[in-house]
C-alpha positions in Angstrom: -0.2 -0.2 -0.1 1.8 3.6 -1.2 2.2 5.7 1.7 -0.3 8.5 0.7 -3.1 5.8 0.7 -2.2 4.4 4.0 -2.1 7.5 5.8 -6.0 8.4 4.1 -6.8 5.1 5.5 -5.4 5.7 8.9 -6.9 8.9 9.0 -10.7 8.0 7.9 -10.3 5.1 10.8 -9.9 7.8 13.6 -6.2 8.5 13.2 -5.2 5.6 16.2 -2.4 4.7 14.2 -1.3 8.7 13.5 -1.3 8.9 16.9 0.8 5.9 18.1 2.7 6.7 15.0 3.7 10.5 16.7 3.1 9.8 20.7 3.4 7.1 23.3 1.0 5.8 25.4 0.5 7.3 28.5 1.5 4.6 31.0 0.5 6.6 34.3 -2.7 6.3 35.9 -4.5 9.8 35.8 -4.7 11.6 39.5 -7.0 10.3 42.0 -7.2 12.4 44.8 -6.0 11.1 48.1 -8.4 9.7 50.6 -7.0 11.1 54.0 -5.2 8.9 55.2 -3.0 8.6 52.0 -2.1 12.0 52.4 -0.4 11.2 56.3 0.8 8.3 55.3 -1.7 6.0 57.7 -3.2 4.2 55.1 -3.1 0.4 56.0 -0.9 -1.5 53.2 -3.4 -3.3 50.5 -6.5 -1.1 51.7 -8.4 0.1 48.3 -9.7 2.8 46.9 -12.6 3.6 45.2 -12.4 2.1 41.7 -10.5 -1.1 43.5 -6.8 -0.1 43.2 -4.7 -0.5 45.9 -3.9 3.4 47.2 -0.2 2.8 47.4 -0.4 2.6 43.8 -0.5 6.4 43.3 2.8 7.2 44.6 2.6 11.3 44.7 5.8 12.9 44.3 5.1 16.0 46.5 3.1 16.7 49.8 -0.3 18.6 50.5 1.1 22.2 49.9 2.3 21.0 46.4 6.1 20.7 47.3 8.1 17.9 46.1 9.0 14.7 48.3 12.5 14.2 49.0 13.1 11.2 47.1 11.8 13.1 43.9 13.5 15.9 44.8 16.9 13.4 44.9 16.0 11.9 41.5 15.4 15.1 39.6 18.6 16.7 41.0 20.5 13.6 39.9 19.0 13.6 36.6 19.7 17.2 35.9 23.4 17.7 37.4 23.6 14.2 34.8 21.9 15.7 31.5 24.0 18.9 32.3 27.3 17.0 32.3 25.8 15.8 28.8 25.0 19.0 27.8 28.3 20.2 28.2 30.3 17.8 26.8 27.7 17.2 23.8 28.1 21.6 23.3 31.9 21.2 22.8 31.2 20.0 18.9 27.8 22.0 18.5 27.4 24.9 15.5 29.5 27.3 17.2 27.9 30.5 15.3 24.5 29.6 16.5 23.7 32.3 18.7 20.0 31.8 19.2 17.5 31.0 22.1 15.8 28.3 20.1 18.8 26.0 19.2 22.1 28.0 20.3 24.1 30.1 23.0 21.7 32.1 24.2 19.6 29.2 25.4 21.8 27.4 27.4 22.9 30.8 29.0 19.1 30.8 29.3 19.1 27.3 31.3 22.2 28.5 33.6 19.9 31.9 34.6 17.0 29.5 35.5 19.3 26.7 37.3 20.6 29.8 39.2 17.0 31.4 40.1 15.9 27.7 41.3 19.9 27.1 43.5 20.5 30.8 43.6 24.7 28.9 43.3 26.8 31.9 42.0 28.6 29.4 39.4 25.6 29.0 37.5 25.3 32.9 37.4 28.7 32.9 35.8 28.1 29.8 33.5 24.8 32.0 31.8 27.8 34.9 31.6 30.4 32.7 29.7 27.9 31.9 27.0 26.4 35.7 27.1 30.2 36.9 26.5 30.6 34.0 23.8 27.2 35.2 21.7 27.3 39.4 22.4 31.3 38.8 20.0 28.5 37.1 17.1 25.5 39.1 16.8 24.8 38.9 12.8 21.7 41.3 12.3 20.0 38.8 10.3 16.5 38.7 12.9 14.7 40.6 15.7 13.2 38.0 17.7 14.2 36.7 21.0 13.6 33.0 20.2 15.8 33.7 16.7 17.0 36.9 16.7 19.3 39.2 18.1 16.8 40.1 20.4 17.0 37.1 22.8 21.2 37.7 22.8 20.6 41.2 23.9 18.2 40.7 26.2 19.5 37.9 28.4 22.9 39.5 27.9 21.4 42.9 29.6 19.6 40.7 32.6 23.1 38.5 32.9 24.8 41.8 33.8 22.2 43.3 35.5 22.5 40.4 38.0 26.0 40.6 38.4 26.1 44.2 38.8 27.6 45.2 35.5 25.4 48.1 34.6 27.5 49.5 31.9 27.0 46.1 30.5 23.7 46.0 30.5 22.1 49.4 29.7 24.6 48.6 26.4 22.8 45.6 26.0 19.5 47.5 26.2 20.7 50.3 23.6 21.8 48.3 21.4 18.4 45.7 22.1 16.2 49.1 21.0 18.5 50.2 18.3 16.3 47.2 16.5 12.9 48.6 16.7 12.7 50.5 13.8 13.3 47.3 11.3 11.0 46.0 13.6 7.9 48.3 13.6 8.9 49.5 9.9 6.1 48.5 7.2 8.4 48.2 4.6 10.5 45.4 6.5 7.6 43.3 5.6 8.4 41.8 8.6 6.0 38.6 10.2 3.7 38.9 13.3 4.7 35.6 14.7 7.0 34.9 18.2 9.8 32.7 16.2 10.8 35.2 13.5 8.1 38.2 13.7 7.2 41.2 16.0 5.9 39.4 18.9 9.1 37.7 19.5 10.6 40.9 19.5 7.6 42.5 22.3 8.8 39.2 24.3 12.2 40.3 24.5 10.8 44.0 25.6 8.7 42.5 27.9 11.2 40.4 29.5 13.9 43.0 29.9 11.1 45.1 32.2 10.1 42.2 34.1 13.7 40.9 35.0 15.5 44.1 35.5 12.5 46.8 36.3 9.1 47.8 34.9 10.5 51.1 33.0 13.8 49.6 31.8 12.3 49.6 28.4 10.2 52.7 28.3 6.4 52.6 27.4 6.4 54.1 24.5 9.2 51.7 22.6 6.4 49.5 24.1 3.2 50.5 22.7 4.9 51.2 19.3 5.6 48.0 18.8 1.6 46.8 19.9 0.6 49.0 17.9 2.3 47.6 14.7 1.0 43.8 15.9 -2.5 45.4 16.1 -2.2 47.3 12.9 -1.2 44.4 10.7 -3.9 42.4 12.6 -6.3 44.3 11.3 -5.5 44.6 7.7 -5.5 41.6 7.0 -8.4 40.6 8.5 -9.9 43.4 6.1 -8.1 41.7 2.9 -9.9 38.1 4.0 -12.7 39.4 4.9 -12.6 38.1 8.5 -13.3 41.5 9.7 -16.7 40.8 11.9 -15.5 37.2 12.9 -11.6 37.6 13.4 -10.9 40.9 13.7 -7.3 40.3 14.0 -5.8 37.9 11.9 -2.0 36.9 11.0 -0.2 34.5 8.4 3.5 33.1 8.2 4.2 32.3 4.8 0.8 33.2 3.0 -0.8 30.6 6.1 -3.1 31.2 8.6 -1.6 29.3 11.5 -2.9 28.7 14.7 -0.4 27.6 17.2 2.5 29.2 18.9 5.2 29.3 17.7 3.6 30.5 14.3 0.4 31.6 15.0 -2.4 33.1 16.4 -2.4 32.1 19.8 1.0 33.1 20.6 0.3 36.1 18.8 -2.8 36.8 21.1 -1.1 35.4 23.8 1.4 38.3 23.7 -1.1 41.2 23.4 -3.1 40.2 26.5 0.4 40.3 29.0 -0.4 42.9 30.9 2.7 44.7 30.7 1.9 45.1 26.6 -0.6 47.6 28.6 -3.2 46.9 25.9 -6.3 49.0 26.6 -9.4 47.1 27.6 -11.5 48.2 24.8 -8.7 47.1 22.1 -8.8 43.6 24.6 -12.4 43.6 24.3 -13.0 44.6 20.5 -10.8 43.1 18.8 -8.3 40.2 20.9 -11.2 38.6 22.5 -13.7 38.2 19.0 -10.8 36.8 17.7 -9.6 34.4 20.3 -13.4 33.1 20.0 -13.2 32.7 16.6 -10.3 30.5 17.0 -11.9 28.4 20.1 -14.1 27.7 17.1 -12.0 25.6 15.0 -11.3 23.6 17.9 -11.2 19.2 17.1 -13.8 17.5 18.8 -11.0 15.8 21.0 -10.0 19.0 22.4 -6.8 19.5 20.3 -6.5 22.4 17.7 -5.5 22.9 14.5 -1.8 23.5 12.8 -3.2 26.3 10.7 -7.2 27.8 10.0 -7.3 25.5 7.2 -6.3 22.0 8.4 -8.5 19.7 9.3 -6.1 17.1 10.4 -6.3 17.0 14.2 -2.0 15.4 14.5 0.0 17.3 16.1 -0.4 17.8 19.7 3.0 20.1 20.7 3.9 23.6 22.3 4.1 25.0 18.4 1.4 23.3 16.7 -1.5 22.2 19.1 -2.9 22.2 22.5 0.0 22.7 24.1 0.6 26.4 22.9 -3.2 27.2 22.7 -3.8 26.2 26.4 -1.3 29.3 27.4 -3.7 31.5 25.8 -6.5 30.0 26.6 -5.3 30.5 30.1 -4.6 34.4 29.2 -8.1 35.0 28.2 -9.5 33.7 31.5 -7.4 35.8 33.4 -8.3 38.6 30.8 -11.9 38.3 30.4 -12.9 36.4 33.6 -15.3 33.5 31.6 -15.1 29.9 32.5 -15.1 28.8 28.9 -11.8 29.5 28.8 -10.8 28.0 31.9 -13.0 24.3 30.2 -11.1 24.3 27.3 -8.3 25.2 28.5 -8.9 21.4 31.0 -9.9 20.0 27.6 -6.6 21.0 26.1 -4.8 19.5 29.4 -7.1 16.4 28.5 -5.8 15.6 25.3 -1.8 16.4 26.0 -2.2 13.9 28.8 -3.5 11.3 26.4 -1.0 12.1 23.8 1.8 14.3 24.9 4.6 12.0 25.7 6.2 12.6 21.9 8.1 10.2 20.2 9.9 13.4 18.5 12.0 13.9 21.8 12.0 15.4 24.9 12.5 18.6 24.3 10.2 21.9 24.6 9.4 22.9 20.9 8.2 20.0 19.8 8.8 17.3 22.7 7.5 15.6 26.1 9.4 19.0 27.8 7.1 21.6 26.5 3.7 19.4 26.8 5.0 19.3 30.3 4.9 22.8 31.2 1.0 23.5 30.0 0.3 21.3 33.1 2.7 23.4 35.1 0.7 26.4 34.0 -3.4 25.0 34.5 -1.7 24.2 37.9 -0.7 27.6 38.8 -4.0 29.1 37.3 -6.2 26.9 39.4 -4.1 25.4 42.0 -5.6 21.6 41.2 -2.8 19.1 42.5 -3.9 17.1 39.4 -1.6 18.9 37.2 1.2 19.6 39.4 0.4 15.3 39.0 0.6 15.2 35.7 3.4 17.6 34.8 5.3 15.3 37.5 4.7 12.2 35.4 6.1 14.0 32.5 9.1 14.6 34.1 9.3 11.1 35.3 9.2 10.3 31.4 12.2 12.2 30.9 14.2 10.8 33.9 14.7 7.8 31.3 15.9 11.1 29.1 17.2 8.6 25.1 15.6 5.4 26.6 12.5 5.3 24.7 13.6 5.2 21.0 12.4 8.8 20.3 14.0 10.7 17.3 17.1 12.3 17.9 17.1 16.1 17.1 19.0 17.9 14.8 20.4 20.0 17.6 20.4 17.4 20.6 21.3 19.5 23.4 19.6 23.0 22.5 17.0 24.7 24.6 14.2 24.2 22.3 14.7 21.0 20.4 16.6 19.2 22.9 18.6 17.9 26.3 18.7 21.7 27.8 14.6 22.6 27.5 14.4 18.7 29.0 16.6 20.2 32.0 14.8 23.3 32.7 11.3 22.2 32.4 13.1 19.2 35.2 14.4 22.0 37.3 10.8 23.9 37.3 9.1 20.9 38.4 11.2 20.9 41.1 10.5 24.8 42.2 6.9 24.4 40.7 6.0 27.8 42.3 7.5 30.2 40.0 7.7 28.1 36.8 7.5 29.9 33.3 7.8 28.4 30.1 11.4 29.8 28.6 11.4 32.6 26.1 6.5 32.3 26.0 5.7 32.8 29.9 6.3 36.1 31.9 
């Protein structure tokens, strides 16, 4: 049978084989609230819980406050140390010219900043500085976003120098970061608006600096000019496509109207809803909200989302395409607009990620298990429901067997968004889930 025919047949049969090709079956039991005896450790051995399973089978890796148990913490710490050594060894042969956050040295600097935040060990901050010095010598000026352009190295450089009290160096990075703005807002630049390469990716860099250093580090006038450019671009395309009433803000990348966080609408709406973007309530209600509602109507029956508005195939469950990226937009919409429908959809996203999120593509953040695990951490922050902390821990447990599942090896196996650095970042956030953030995306 030809490959395309076999693929069509799989889709007609409900996509089960397709799902098996893309994800492993989730081997973990889902969360059940513990009985009081289980929480206090008083349960008799073999005592049955509702549903006929021994309650001891659901070994919760955290206490009633959501703090990791010492045994699970030790496992996480040991794996972080092990993977960090492997990563450093592997980076010796990595592309020396790749300075991006996505696959290059800025991503590694960001990882060490994260490890410093979690451990307060000065050695991690110094290691971050080592990478920052390397990347700031190699800026190429070709791209402008935080993930794939010069804005990432400059923003991370500003933050690392600030934390080390190197104020002159920090200010120099910020000056250079703001010099990129003219090219970003220019209508002649034909720049996309998405997160990976476009204006939203530059907006993230400005908001990141203001989050980490101080609210007026980047002047509000810069942020407003950039936000206005993103809004104007969305309104213009919506008019062109005659979707003005249903979707007043429409965006495309390479002529395709993508949905997900990396190239699509969800990532752009998410950035516009950030409090530091300071989009006024009228614009949020009249332009952003109906656009999000338009996107919600594209949801599959499974609770997943298509990769683009024209795609009707329920295939991808990645941060870059599908529910694991859209969930962040929905949670932010729930915070801003206070309507339960957004939280309900986010919970549906979580369920499909739980079912189909242990990816054969690997353990990375962009299209791997770690990125999917972050969706549970975000939902846990939002609801304080231990179910989502448990799910995040189970995805972390999967990552503790890094390399043993037969996953695809990514092109940049040690990088933040494709490879090992991303898994380390996720494991360190599970270790201290309270302040966890999806890197280069959540603020």
